[in-house]
Phi, psi and omega in degrees: 000149171299127174280090191304325179254029188295341178257014177256130176248132182240132176252116183250114173252065191236156175228165178062246194242307194300309178297308176303325181293315178302321180291321180297319177300319180286322173301321177299334183268003177104359179294149171276101182256121180252113183269117184267120183232162180285133179306141177087313182239338177061200176309124177306335184292339175305322185258020181297331175231050174081151178070196179238031184207051182293158174300331175299311174298316183298331185302319192251010190228023175288164176058022183243165169246153184238134172228136178262126177221135169264101191292344176282349176265120183312318181295315178296319176297324174297325176294319174300314184294326176291322176299312185292328182296330179255020185253160171259335183218144175228136183236126176221145176230047183265167173299153180304135175098337180298309183300328178292325181286343179262010178076017179242027181283167185294318183298319176299315183282326175301320177301326178274342188205086184300336182269007185295135163274108184258114182249122174247113182257131183225176179278309185237008173111168184277352180213170176106173188286346176252016182309318186263009185279146174286143181223135173233182189305308177303324177293321178285324173301314182292319183296330183272357185082005183274333183295326183290343179283340186253339193270137179301133182299330181246144180052058185298136168206157179295127173233164174085173186283180183284074191287319186288324175299311184295315180298320181293320178295327182286317178298319182297318179295320179299315178298323181292313180299324177294319177297322180289324177301313181292320180295330175300334180270328188246339183083359186270135174278164182225155164261130171246122172249132181217131180249154174299325181292320179287324181293318181287329176296317177294315175305325182271019191301319184302321182290325181285327176294321176297318180291316183289330183281307186231016176071013181277131169258111186284153175239191185290343178253002185300305184289317180289334176291315183287320181278357182054056179258143181216153168229130184230146175276143181255174179306324176277008179087356181267154182263153172226145179246141183228138175222105188268340180054221189257333182304128177300331185297332180287325179292316181298318182292328175290319179295320177296316183299325184264357180069027180245047182301336184290342181290341178302333186259354179291125182303336182288337193235358187297318182249151184302320182289330173295321177295325182291321182286335186248027181305319183300326177293317176299318181296319180296322181289315188273344180298313178293324179305311184292341177278003183268349182212172185278162180302314178302317179291326178290322179302316178297321175292320180292327177292319183296331182256015176054039174274128176301116186206168167199154165300132174278089193287156161263169190299330178285352183248321194304319181273004170269350175305141179303325180286320176299321178286332174295320180279357179052051183293316174278128181234157189232151173207174179230121177278135185305327185244334185269344177089210186295142176224125181234140180211180178262131180290160173306149188280353189255153169236137181253131179057032175078013179234124180280158177270107180255350178270133180220143174261130182295154174312135177287152165284160183311118178064023186300330182244022181300311181296319182296315181295319177296322182295321177296322178294318180297317180292330175293318182290329181284335183278000000 
Protein backbone atom coordinates (compact mmCIF):
# COMPACT_ATOMS: atom_id res chain seq x y z
CA UNK A 1 0.00 0.00 0.00
CA UNK A 2 1.09 3.58 -0.58
CA UNK A 3 2.51 5.00 2.65
CA UNK A 4 0.34 8.13 2.65
CA UNK A 5 2.35 9.84 5.42
CA UNK A 6 5.79 8.55 4.41
CA UNK A 7 7.28 12.06 4.43
CA UNK A 8 5.94 12.97 7.89
CA UNK A 9 8.06 12.59 11.01
CA UNK A 10 6.40 12.39 14.41
CA UNK A 11 8.08 12.66 17.81
CA UNK A 12 6.01 10.95 20.47
CA UNK A 13 6.74 11.65 24.11
CA UNK A 14 3.76 9.61 25.25
CA UNK A 15 2.95 6.93 27.79
CA UNK A 16 0.19 4.38 28.39
CA UNK A 17 -2.51 4.76 25.70
CA UNK A 18 -3.75 8.15 24.46
CA UNK A 19 -0.44 9.54 23.16
CA UNK A 20 0.88 6.20 21.87
CA UNK A 21 -2.48 5.46 20.21
CA UNK A 22 -2.35 8.77 18.34
CA UNK A 23 1.20 7.98 17.24
CA UNK A 24 0.23 4.48 16.17
CA UNK A 25 -2.54 5.74 13.87
CA UNK A 26 -0.05 8.04 12.14
CA UNK A 27 2.55 5.26 11.98
CA UNK A 28 -0.02 2.93 10.43
CA UNK A 29 -0.41 5.51 7.66
CA UNK A 30 3.32 5.48 7.00
CA UNK A 31 4.66 8.28 9.20
CA UNK A 32 8.09 7.86 10.78
CA UNK A 33 7.11 7.85 14.45
CA UNK A 34 9.97 8.08 16.91
CA UNK A 35 8.94 7.07 20.42
CA UNK A 36 11.01 8.87 23.05
CA UNK A 37 11.18 6.90 26.30
CA UNK A 38 12.77 7.06 29.70
CA UNK A 39 16.05 5.09 29.91
CA UNK A 40 15.86 1.81 31.81
CA UNK A 41 12.08 1.57 32.16
CA UNK A 42 10.60 3.21 29.08
CA UNK A 43 6.87 3.68 28.68
CA UNK A 44 5.28 2.39 31.94
CA UNK A 45 2.89 0.32 29.81
CA UNK A 46 5.86 -1.88 28.87
CA UNK A 47 5.91 -3.47 32.32
CA UNK A 48 2.17 -3.96 32.86
CA UNK A 49 2.56 -7.76 32.76
CA UNK A 50 6.21 -8.13 33.63
CA UNK A 51 9.26 -7.49 31.51
CA UNK A 52 9.33 -4.56 29.09
CA UNK A 53 7.19 -5.95 26.26
CA UNK A 54 3.71 -6.45 27.70
CA UNK A 55 0.71 -7.03 25.41
CA UNK A 56 -0.64 -3.69 26.66
CA UNK A 57 2.44 -1.94 25.29
CA UNK A 58 2.45 -3.97 22.08
CA UNK A 59 -1.12 -2.95 21.27
CA UNK A 60 -0.34 0.73 20.68
CA UNK A 61 3.30 0.82 19.60
CA UNK A 62 3.74 -1.07 16.34
CA UNK A 63 5.36 0.60 13.32
CA UNK A 64 7.46 2.90 15.55
CA UNK A 65 11.12 3.42 16.40
CA UNK A 66 12.32 3.80 19.98
CA UNK A 67 15.03 5.98 21.49
CA UNK A 68 15.73 6.32 25.21
CA UNK A 69 16.39 9.87 26.41
CA UNK A 70 16.58 11.42 29.86
CA UNK A 71 15.43 14.99 29.28
CA UNK A 72 16.95 16.01 32.62
CA UNK A 73 20.33 15.28 31.04
CA UNK A 74 21.38 18.31 28.93
CA UNK A 75 22.91 16.10 26.25
CA UNK A 76 19.78 13.98 25.92
CA UNK A 77 17.57 17.06 25.95
CA UNK A 78 19.66 18.42 23.09
CA UNK A 79 18.98 15.20 21.15
CA UNK A 80 15.25 15.60 21.73
CA UNK A 81 15.42 19.18 20.51
CA UNK A 82 17.37 18.11 17.43
CA UNK A 83 14.68 15.55 16.69
CA UNK A 84 11.94 18.14 17.06
CA UNK A 85 13.77 20.60 14.84
CA UNK A 86 13.40 18.19 11.94
CA UNK A 87 9.92 16.89 12.78
CA UNK A 88 6.41 17.69 11.61
CA UNK A 89 4.46 16.61 14.68
CA UNK A 90 5.09 16.38 18.41
CA UNK A 91 2.74 14.41 20.69
CA UNK A 92 2.66 14.40 24.48
CA UNK A 93 -0.01 13.25 26.93
CA UNK A 94 1.23 14.51 30.27
CA UNK A 95 -0.75 16.45 32.82
CA UNK A 96 -0.73 20.20 32.07
CA UNK A 97 2.62 21.74 32.97
CA UNK A 98 4.67 18.53 33.00
CA UNK A 99 5.96 18.82 29.42
CA UNK A 100 7.30 22.28 30.21
CA UNK A 101 9.30 20.85 33.12
CA UNK A 102 10.77 18.27 30.74
CA UNK A 103 11.93 20.91 28.26
CA UNK A 104 9.19 19.89 25.84
CA UNK A 105 6.66 22.68 26.25
CA UNK A 106 5.19 24.31 23.18
CA UNK A 107 7.14 27.55 23.50
CA UNK A 108 10.47 25.71 23.71
CA UNK A 109 9.72 23.49 20.74
CA UNK A 110 8.04 26.19 18.63
CA UNK A 111 11.23 28.26 18.89
CA UNK A 112 13.09 25.32 17.33
CA UNK A 113 10.45 24.57 14.69
CA UNK A 114 7.82 27.22 13.88
CA UNK A 115 5.94 24.86 11.55
CA UNK A 116 5.52 22.15 14.21
CA UNK A 117 2.12 20.60 14.91
CA UNK A 118 2.18 20.40 18.72
CA UNK A 119 -0.41 18.00 20.15
CA UNK A 120 -1.07 18.06 23.90
CA UNK A 121 -3.44 15.38 25.21
CA UNK A 122 -4.79 15.72 28.74
CA UNK A 123 -7.47 14.26 30.96
CA UNK A 124 -9.61 17.31 31.63
CA UNK A 125 -8.14 20.09 29.50
CA UNK A 126 -5.45 22.73 29.86
CA UNK A 127 -7.51 25.03 32.10
CA UNK A 128 -10.45 24.96 34.50
CA UNK A 129 -11.14 23.58 37.98
CA UNK A 130 -10.31 19.97 37.04
CA UNK A 131 -7.17 20.81 35.05
CA UNK A 132 -4.80 19.04 37.44
CA UNK A 133 -6.91 16.02 38.29
CA UNK A 134 -5.42 12.64 37.36
CA UNK A 135 -7.42 10.89 34.67
CA UNK A 136 -7.49 7.39 33.30
CA UNK A 137 -9.93 5.62 31.02
CA UNK A 138 -12.63 4.86 33.58
CA UNK A 139 -12.52 8.41 34.94
CA UNK A 140 -13.05 9.90 31.47
CA UNK A 141 -15.86 7.45 30.67
CA UNK A 142 -17.61 8.40 33.90
CA UNK A 143 -17.11 12.16 33.54
CA UNK A 144 -18.51 12.16 30.00
CA UNK A 145 -21.67 10.23 30.87
CA UNK A 146 -20.57 7.21 28.86
CA UNK A 147 -19.86 4.78 31.69
CA UNK A 148 -23.54 4.69 32.68
CA UNK A 149 -24.36 3.40 29.19
CA UNK A 150 -22.13 0.36 29.68
CA UNK A 151 -22.62 -0.45 33.34
CA UNK A 152 -25.20 -3.03 34.45
CA UNK A 153 -28.01 -1.20 36.26
CA UNK A 154 -27.86 -3.63 39.21
CA UNK A 155 -24.63 -4.70 40.93
CA UNK A 156 -22.71 -2.05 38.95
CA UNK A 157 -19.11 -2.68 38.00
CA UNK A 158 -16.81 -1.34 35.31
CA UNK A 159 -16.81 -3.54 32.20
CA UNK A 160 -15.30 -3.46 28.74
CA UNK A 161 -12.03 -2.26 27.20
CA UNK A 162 -10.26 1.10 27.49
CA UNK A 163 -12.66 2.94 25.20
CA UNK A 164 -11.88 6.49 26.35
CA UNK A 165 -8.13 6.04 25.91
CA UNK A 166 -8.46 4.58 22.43
CA UNK A 167 -11.08 7.09 21.28
CA UNK A 168 -9.02 10.05 22.49
CA UNK A 169 -5.97 8.78 20.61
CA UNK A 170 -8.02 8.44 17.44
CA UNK A 171 -9.50 11.93 17.75
CA UNK A 172 -6.00 13.30 18.36
CA UNK A 173 -4.71 11.64 15.19
CA UNK A 174 -7.63 13.09 13.24
CA UNK A 175 -6.90 16.58 14.55
CA UNK A 176 -3.22 16.21 13.69
CA UNK A 177 -4.06 15.20 10.14
CA UNK A 178 -6.33 18.25 9.78
CA UNK A 179 -3.55 20.52 11.08
CA UNK A 180 -1.04 18.98 8.66
CA UNK A 181 -3.46 19.49 5.78
CA UNK A 182 -3.89 23.17 6.64
CA UNK A 183 -0.16 23.64 7.20
CA UNK A 184 0.42 22.35 3.68
CA UNK A 185 -1.45 25.42 2.42
CA UNK A 186 -0.15 28.09 4.81
CA UNK A 187 3.11 26.73 6.22
CA UNK A 188 1.86 27.64 9.69
CA UNK A 189 2.24 25.32 12.64
CA UNK A 190 -0.57 24.74 15.12
CA UNK A 191 -1.14 23.68 18.70
CA UNK A 192 -3.76 20.97 19.13
CA UNK A 193 -5.24 20.50 22.59
CA UNK A 194 -7.53 17.55 23.19
CA UNK A 195 -8.76 16.12 26.45
CA UNK A 196 -10.23 12.75 27.25
CA UNK A 197 -13.32 14.49 28.64
CA UNK A 198 -13.92 16.39 25.38
CA UNK A 199 -13.21 13.37 23.18
CA UNK A 200 -15.54 11.07 25.10
CA UNK A 201 -18.26 13.72 25.29
CA UNK A 202 -18.17 13.95 21.50
CA UNK A 203 -18.12 10.16 21.21
CA UNK A 204 -21.20 10.14 23.45
CA UNK A 205 -22.97 12.56 21.11
CA UNK A 206 -26.07 10.40 20.60
CA UNK A 207 -26.79 10.39 24.32
CA UNK A 208 -26.49 14.17 24.61
CA UNK A 209 -28.57 14.76 21.48
CA UNK A 210 -31.42 12.71 22.92
CA UNK A 211 -31.23 14.71 26.14
CA UNK A 212 -31.06 18.12 24.44
CA UNK A 213 -33.77 17.28 21.90
CA UNK A 214 -36.38 15.36 23.88
CA UNK A 215 -35.16 15.36 27.47
CA UNK A 216 -34.38 11.64 27.46
CA UNK A 217 -31.59 10.44 29.71
CA UNK A 218 -30.36 7.28 28.02
CA UNK A 219 -29.33 4.19 29.93
CA UNK A 220 -27.57 0.94 29.03
CA UNK A 221 -30.72 -0.54 27.47
CA UNK A 222 -31.95 2.55 25.59
CA UNK A 223 -30.19 1.88 22.31
CA UNK A 224 -30.58 -1.92 22.15
CA UNK A 225 -34.31 -1.69 22.87
CA UNK A 226 -34.98 0.84 20.10
CA UNK A 227 -32.68 -0.90 17.62
CA UNK A 228 -34.17 -4.28 18.53
CA UNK A 229 -30.80 -5.83 19.32
CA UNK A 230 -30.46 -9.18 21.07
CA UNK A 231 -27.86 -11.63 22.28
CA UNK A 232 -28.83 -15.25 22.87
CA UNK A 233 -26.97 -18.29 24.15
CA UNK A 234 -27.18 -21.36 21.93
CA UNK A 235 -27.20 -25.08 22.73
CA UNK A 236 -23.40 -25.31 22.54
CA UNK A 237 -22.91 -22.46 25.04
CA UNK A 238 -21.88 -20.05 22.29
CA UNK A 239 -23.62 -16.73 21.72
CA UNK A 240 -25.28 -15.15 18.73
CA UNK A 241 -26.13 -11.45 18.21
CA UNK A 242 -29.09 -10.13 16.24
CA UNK A 243 -29.80 -6.52 15.22
CA UNK A 244 -33.11 -6.04 13.42
CA UNK A 245 -33.31 -2.22 13.44
CA UNK A 246 -36.58 -0.93 11.94
CA UNK A 247 -37.34 -2.84 8.67
CA UNK A 248 -40.28 -5.21 9.19
CA UNK A 249 -38.71 -7.83 6.92
CA UNK A 250 -36.04 -8.60 9.52
CA UNK A 251 -38.67 -9.25 12.20
CA UNK A 252 -40.57 -11.49 9.83
CA UNK A 253 -37.32 -13.28 8.93
CA UNK A 254 -36.60 -13.96 12.61
CA UNK A 255 -40.05 -15.46 13.08
CA UNK A 256 -39.62 -17.71 10.06
CA UNK A 257 -36.10 -18.78 11.08
CA UNK A 258 -37.30 -19.73 14.56
CA UNK A 259 -40.62 -21.24 13.47
CA UNK A 260 -42.63 -18.76 15.51
CA UNK A 261 -44.66 -17.05 12.76
CA UNK A 262 -47.70 -16.93 15.06
CA UNK A 263 -46.02 -14.13 17.05
CA UNK A 264 -46.68 -11.80 14.12
CA UNK A 265 -50.34 -11.65 15.24
CA UNK A 266 -49.60 -11.26 18.95
CA UNK A 267 -50.74 -7.70 19.90
CA UNK A 268 -47.57 -7.26 21.95
CA UNK A 269 -45.40 -7.66 18.86
CA UNK A 270 -47.55 -6.77 15.85
CA UNK A 271 -46.11 -3.26 15.49
CA UNK A 272 -42.51 -2.12 15.91
CA UNK A 273 -43.29 0.26 18.80
CA UNK A 274 -45.08 -2.57 20.59
CA UNK A 275 -42.05 -4.82 20.10
CA UNK A 276 -39.90 -2.09 21.61
CA UNK A 277 -42.21 -1.80 24.62
CA UNK A 278 -42.27 -5.57 25.10
CA UNK A 279 -38.64 -6.47 24.42
CA UNK A 280 -38.37 -8.25 27.76
CA UNK A 281 -41.23 -10.52 26.68
CA UNK A 282 -39.45 -11.28 23.41
CA UNK A 283 -36.26 -12.13 25.26
CA UNK A 284 -38.19 -14.46 27.53
CA UNK A 285 -39.74 -16.19 24.52
CA UNK A 286 -36.62 -16.53 22.37
CA UNK A 287 -34.07 -17.41 25.07
CA UNK A 288 -35.18 -21.07 25.37
CA UNK A 289 -35.71 -21.32 21.61
CA UNK A 290 -32.08 -20.48 20.83
CA UNK A 291 -30.91 -23.02 23.39
CA UNK A 292 -32.39 -25.79 21.25
CA UNK A 293 -29.70 -25.67 18.54
CA UNK A 294 -26.05 -24.78 18.01
CA UNK A 295 -24.76 -21.36 17.08
CA UNK A 296 -23.67 -22.60 13.68
CA UNK A 297 -27.14 -23.97 12.96
CA UNK A 298 -28.84 -20.75 14.02
CA UNK A 299 -26.47 -18.68 11.88
CA UNK A 300 -27.43 -20.78 8.86
CA UNK A 301 -31.15 -20.34 9.55
CA UNK A 302 -30.86 -16.58 10.08
CA UNK A 303 -28.68 -16.17 7.01
CA UNK A 304 -31.26 -17.98 4.90
CA UNK A 305 -33.86 -15.41 6.00
CA UNK A 306 -31.44 -12.47 5.63
CA UNK A 307 -31.70 -11.49 9.31
CA UNK A 308 -28.77 -9.24 10.38
CA UNK A 309 -26.75 -11.37 12.78
CA UNK A 310 -23.31 -12.59 13.73
CA UNK A 311 -21.75 -15.11 16.03
CA UNK A 312 -20.77 -13.22 19.18
CA UNK A 313 -17.14 -14.20 18.93
CA UNK A 314 -14.39 -14.23 21.52
CA UNK A 315 -11.00 -12.86 20.48
CA UNK A 316 -9.70 -16.37 19.70
CA UNK A 317 -12.53 -16.88 17.17
CA UNK A 318 -13.23 -13.56 15.45
CA UNK A 319 -10.26 -13.43 13.09
CA UNK A 320 -10.76 -17.06 12.11
CA UNK A 321 -14.11 -16.21 10.52
CA UNK A 322 -13.94 -16.75 6.74
CA UNK A 323 -14.68 -13.09 6.00
CA UNK A 324 -12.00 -11.86 8.42
CA UNK A 325 -9.51 -14.27 6.85
CA UNK A 326 -10.50 -13.12 3.36
CA UNK A 327 -9.85 -9.50 4.37
CA UNK A 328 -6.53 -10.52 5.95
CA UNK A 329 -7.31 -8.58 9.10
CA UNK A 330 -4.68 -10.44 11.14
CA UNK A 331 -1.13 -9.66 10.02
CA UNK A 332 2.17 -11.10 11.16
CA UNK A 333 5.79 -10.07 11.58
CA UNK A 334 8.89 -11.23 13.42
CA UNK A 335 10.92 -9.12 15.83
CA UNK A 336 14.66 -9.93 15.76
CA UNK A 337 14.77 -10.56 19.52
CA UNK A 338 11.15 -10.83 20.70
CA UNK A 339 10.04 -13.28 18.03
CA UNK A 340 6.63 -13.66 16.37
CA UNK A 341 4.22 -10.73 16.45
CA UNK A 342 0.60 -10.82 15.30
CA UNK A 343 -1.72 -7.83 15.25
CA UNK A 344 -4.74 -6.35 13.49
CA UNK A 345 -3.92 -4.38 10.35
CA UNK A 346 -5.17 -0.81 9.80
CA UNK A 347 -8.80 -0.88 8.63
CA UNK A 348 -8.48 1.14 5.44
CA UNK A 349 -7.43 0.26 1.92
CA UNK A 350 -6.12 2.86 -0.50
CA UNK A 351 -6.70 2.29 -4.20
CA UNK A 352 -7.97 -1.18 -3.42
CA UNK A 353 -4.87 -2.26 -1.52
CA UNK A 354 -4.77 -3.02 2.21
CA UNK A 355 -1.67 -2.42 4.33
CA UNK A 356 -0.41 -5.88 5.25
CA UNK A 357 3.15 -4.97 6.25
CA UNK A 358 3.72 -4.22 9.90
CA UNK A 359 6.78 -3.53 12.06
CA UNK A 360 6.70 -5.15 15.51
CA UNK A 361 6.72 -2.80 18.51
CA UNK A 362 10.29 -1.77 19.30
CA UNK A 363 12.21 -2.86 22.33
CA UNK A 364 13.41 -0.02 24.53
CA UNK A 365 16.01 2.13 22.73
CA UNK A 366 16.07 -0.36 19.87
CA UNK A 367 16.74 2.41 17.35
CA UNK A 368 18.72 4.76 19.58
CA UNK A 369 22.03 4.43 17.74
CA UNK A 370 20.34 4.54 14.35
CA UNK A 371 18.44 7.73 15.18
CA UNK A 372 21.49 9.46 16.67
CA UNK A 373 23.45 8.57 13.54
CA UNK A 374 20.74 10.12 11.37
CA UNK A 375 20.89 13.33 13.40
CA UNK A 376 24.69 13.43 13.10
CA UNK A 377 24.42 12.92 9.35
CA UNK A 378 21.91 15.72 9.02
CA UNK A 379 24.14 18.10 10.96
CA UNK A 380 27.14 17.19 8.80
CA UNK A 381 25.34 17.78 5.52
